[in-house]
C-alpha positions, 0 to 999 in steps of 0.5 A: 507800570500800572495794573487794571484789576478789571482787565487781569486774566482769571485762569491763573488765579483761584475761582472767585478771587476778588479783583483787588486781590488779583491786583495786589498779588501782581503788585506784591510780586513786582515790588521787588522786580530788581530780583530779576536783575540780580539773584533769584529763582522762579518756581510755578507752584500751582496757583499759589505764585503768580506765573510771569506769563499772566503778568505780562498778558495782564498788563500788556507791558514789555518786561524785557529789562535789558531791551533798552529803546533809545532815541539819539542814544544818550548813552553808548552801546557796550560793545558786544551788546544788542539793543533796539534804536528808536528812530523817531519816525512815524512811517513804518520802517521797511529795512535799515543800514549801518554805515560801518558794520564793523561797528554796528550790525543791523539785525532787524527792525520793528514799526519805528525801531531798529535792532543792532548788535555792537561790534568794535568800538567806534560810531555808526550811522543807522538809516532807516528806509521805507519800502521804496527805499526812501530815507526815513530817518537816521541816528548816530550810535556810539559804541564804548568799551565796558571799563567795569562791571557792576552788581546790583546793591547788596550782591557781594562776596560770601552769600550763602546759597542752597545746593541744587536751586537755580539762581542767577546773577545780574550784571551791568556794563559801565563805561568811562566816568561811570556811564551805564552802557546800553544794550544786552549780551556783552558780558560773558558768564563763566563758573568755577568751583562748585558752580555749574551753569543752569538754564532753569534760572527764572532770575533771567527770565526778563533778560538783561546780562544775566547768568544763570547757575547752581551748586551741584554739591556744598562748598565754594564757587565763583561767577566770573564776569567779563566784557571787553577788558573788564572782569568781575568775580563773585564768590559764593558758598552753598549748603546742603540744608538750613539750620533755622527757618522761622516766620516773623509771626506764629499767627495773623488775622487778616480781613476778607478781600474787598474788591472796593478797597485798595489792593495793596492794603489787603496783603498782610506781608510777613518775613522769613529768617533762613540760617545755615551755621548762623549765616543768612541763606538765600533760598526760595521758600515754598508755601502752601495753604491748608485750605486754599479756599479761605486764604491766598498765599503770595510767596514772593519770587525770591530774594536778591543775593545779599538780602536774604529773608523772603517775604510771604504775602497772605490775603483772606478770601472766605471767613474762617481759620487755616494754616499756612505751612512754608519749607526750605532747606529741609526745614518747615514753619507753620503760620496760623491765619484767621480770616475775619 
């Protein structure tokens, strides 16, 4: 994915921000798109955080990570999942049919794709037609059972989160011999203990097999994921507050952003340490600048489970000094920023 700094929308950025900084802001918040495939939260915090709508509008990219388009399907579709099948035709598809609706149901079509939902294990042929009912293309689609459910790297039992914050966990359907199956929606998410389902989790914004949840009180809970005969359980712990919250530096010098320089080099990145009873905590950090005309604050969308330590990006807008205050779990930390 690439971004054109001259095509980025302006309405979600401070007035007069150089194009290079707008570009860097987007890049900063997309360096870890895996966040959207594991665990995280998305908060639209005034103009301090990139809104996802602007990112999609600015790039023209489709960010529905789990909506895989395939041609001939190099991997089978997971039973119970939905996906889009590229038919390899240059003509406009008017309608399509499945040779076996018990295996694959056609749910719609695009210009050269057919949307399908997998049922029972087996194979079916998808035939695409034009408006005159002439055959445009066919594709044989395999549907396979999920034999294992994989979590993203770093996601494991015992991770600590904050009470009241929405989180999300992303899981992947795996087939025989470790093959990653195609499609979204095959995995069912259930919540036990202190966990409850949450529809506010931005971690599921980009789709995929993703379950949103939160803790309503301190303690333990489990996310139980099932697909076909496979089951995976993730055990988490929640705390109501953090004991320790620090920024990797107490002060930092940053240059005034220059539209003629590399965008990525104009973001100064710092890290957070978030602890509760000595254990790392995964939590959303909210940051504000005392003078937003001098410095732009670019907090990340959030951390992945298993990799707590969010990042804070700072970009200079005008010469001068100001402070950035960040808060999480009842604790705060301050960063002095000198723009030169």
